[in-house]
C-alpha positions in Angstrom: -73.3 -10.4 -26.0 -73.7 -7.3 -28.2 -75.7 -9.1 -30.9 -77.9 -11.1 -28.6 -81.4 -9.8 -28.1 -81.5 -11.5 -24.6 -78.7 -12.6 -22.4 -79.5 -15.3 -19.9 -77.3 -15.2 -16.8 -78.4 -17.6 -14.0 -76.1 -18.0 -11.0 -75.7 -20.7 -8.4 -73.9 -18.4 -5.9 -75.0 -15.0 -4.6 -71.6 -13.6 -3.5 -70.2 -10.5 -5.1 -70.8 -8.8 -8.3 -70.7 -11.2 -11.2 -68.4 -10.1 -14.0 -70.5 -11.7 -16.7 -73.6 -9.7 -15.5 -71.6 -6.5 -15.5 -70.3 -7.3 -19.0 -73.9 -8.0 -20.3 -75.3 -4.9 -18.7 -72.4 -2.8 -20.2 -72.6 -4.2 -23.7 -75.8 -6.2 -24.2 -79.5 -5.7 -24.4 -82.1 -7.5 -22.3 -80.7 -9.5 -19.3 -82.5 -12.3 -17.6 -81.1 -13.7 -14.4 -82.1 -15.3 -11.2 -82.2 -13.8 -7.7 -78.8 -15.1 -6.7 -77.2 -13.3 -9.7 -78.4 -9.9 -8.6 -78.7 -10.3 -4.8 -77.6 -6.9 -3.2 -76.6 -5.6 -6.6 -77.6 -2.2 -7.9 -77.7 -3.8 -11.3 -80.9 -5.6 -10.4 -82.9 -2.6 -11.7 -81.6 -3.3 -15.2 -82.4 -7.0 -15.2 -85.5 -9.3 -15.6 -85.5 -11.9 -12.8 -87.0 -15.4 -12.9 -86.3 -18.4 -10.7 -87.4 -21.3 -12.8 -86.6 -22.5 -16.3 -90.2 -22.0 -17.2 -90.1 -18.4 -15.9 -86.9 -17.7 -17.9 -88.5 -19.3 -21.1 -91.5 -17.0 -20.6 -89.3 -13.9 -20.3 -87.3 -14.9 -23.4 -90.5 -15.2 -25.4 -91.7 -11.9 -24.1 -88.5 -10.0 -24.8 -87.6 -11.6 -28.1 -89.2 -8.8 -30.2 -89.3 -6.0 -27.6 -87.1 -3.2 -28.7 -84.3 -2.2 -26.3 -85.2 1.4 -25.6 -83.5 4.6 -24.8 -84.9 4.5 -21.2 -83.1 1.2 -20.6 -79.8 2.6 -22.0 -80.1 5.7 -19.8 -80.8 3.6 -16.7 -77.8 1.4 -17.4 -75.4 4.3 -18.0 -76.6 5.8 -14.8 -76.1 2.6 -12.8 -72.7 2.0 -14.2 -71.5 5.6 -13.8 -72.7 5.7 -10.1 -71.6 2.3 -9.0 -68.6 1.3 -11.1 -66.9 4.7 -11.4 -63.1 4.1 -11.0 -62.3 7.7 -10.0 -65.1 7.8 -7.4 -64.3 4.4 -6.0 -60.6 5.2 -5.8 -61.3 8.4 -3.9 -63.5 6.5 -1.5 -60.9 3.8 -0.9 -58.2 6.5 -0.4 -60.3 8.2 2.2 -60.8 4.9 4.0 -57.1 4.1 4.0 -55.7 7.5 5.0 
């Protein structure tokens, strides 16, 4: 994942956060997925979305030599910090339970 210029992550189901998407966003560069992989996910902002094989192939070609920039890194860090923050989520769950 870390050495790949582009990670391709299609999904056949749209339920829940996909761990492979979370892993690729955390450690990888460009991520291409379909709508089902990012449905209702805040990680959608950090992904390129295509529905067909042709669309994904086009994005792969487009992203192959595009540098993975500082703006993208900052966006991902922000998304991960806000959404997948263990301390924040534990506090939220604790308030709900007690």
